[in-house]
C-alpha positions as CSV (number, residue, x, y, z in Angstrom):
1,M,66.7,170.0,176.5
2,K,65.7,170.4,180.1
3,L,65.0,174.1,179.6
4,S,62.4,173.6,177.0
5,R,58.7,173.7,178.0
6,V,57.7,171.6,175.0
7,P,59.0,168.2,174.0
8,L,61.8,168.4,171.4
9,V,62.0,166.0,168.4
10,A,65.1,165.2,166.3
11,I,64.3,165.8,162.6
12,G,66.4,165.8,159.5
13,D,68.4,162.9,158.1
14,V,67.8,160.8,161.2
15,T,68.7,157.1,160.8
16,A,68.5,154.0,163.0
17,E,72.3,154.3,163.6
18,D,71.7,157.7,165.2
19,A,68.8,156.7,167.4
20,A,70.8,155.9,170.6
21,D,73.0,159.0,170.4
22,L,70.0,161.3,169.8
23,A,68.0,159.7,172.6
24,A,70.9,160.3,174.9
25,T,70.6,164.0,174.3
26,G,67.2,164.0,175.9
27,V,65.0,164.5,172.8
28,A,61.4,163.2,173.2
29,G,61.4,161.5,169.9
30,L,62.7,161.0,166.4
31,A,61.2,162.0,163.0
32,V,62.2,159.4,160.5
33,V,60.9,159.0,156.9
34,R,63.7,158.3,154.4
35,G,65.1,155.3,156.4
36,I,61.8,153.6,156.7
37,M,60.8,154.3,153.1
38,H,64.1,152.9,151.7
39,A,64.4,149.9,154.1
40,A,64.1,146.5,152.6
41,D,62.1,145.5,155.7
42,P,60.4,148.7,157.1
43,E,59.0,146.8,160.1
44,A,62.4,145.5,161.1
45,Y,63.9,149.0,160.6
46,C,61.3,150.5,162.9
47,H,62.1,147.9,165.6
48,E,65.8,148.8,165.2
49,L,65.0,152.5,165.6
50,L,62.9,151.9,168.8
51,A,65.5,149.6,170.3
52,G,68.3,152.2,169.7
53,F,66.1,155.0,171.1
54,D,65.3,153.0,174.2
55,E,69.0,152.1,174.7
56,G,70.1,155.7,174.4
57,A,67.3,157.0,176.7
58,R,68.6,155.0,179.7
């Protein structure tokens, strides 16, 4: 990730459960559609995604 001159984003079947592990790799962000669209509470799901990403980025 450090060798890239552009920010890299994880895309493809990304879920909230993956957020921390993906963030730990150094990606700049996550592209999530299916998880949000299928969530019973999309807002809560987004909060879960962000919390996981922040945790993994530390």
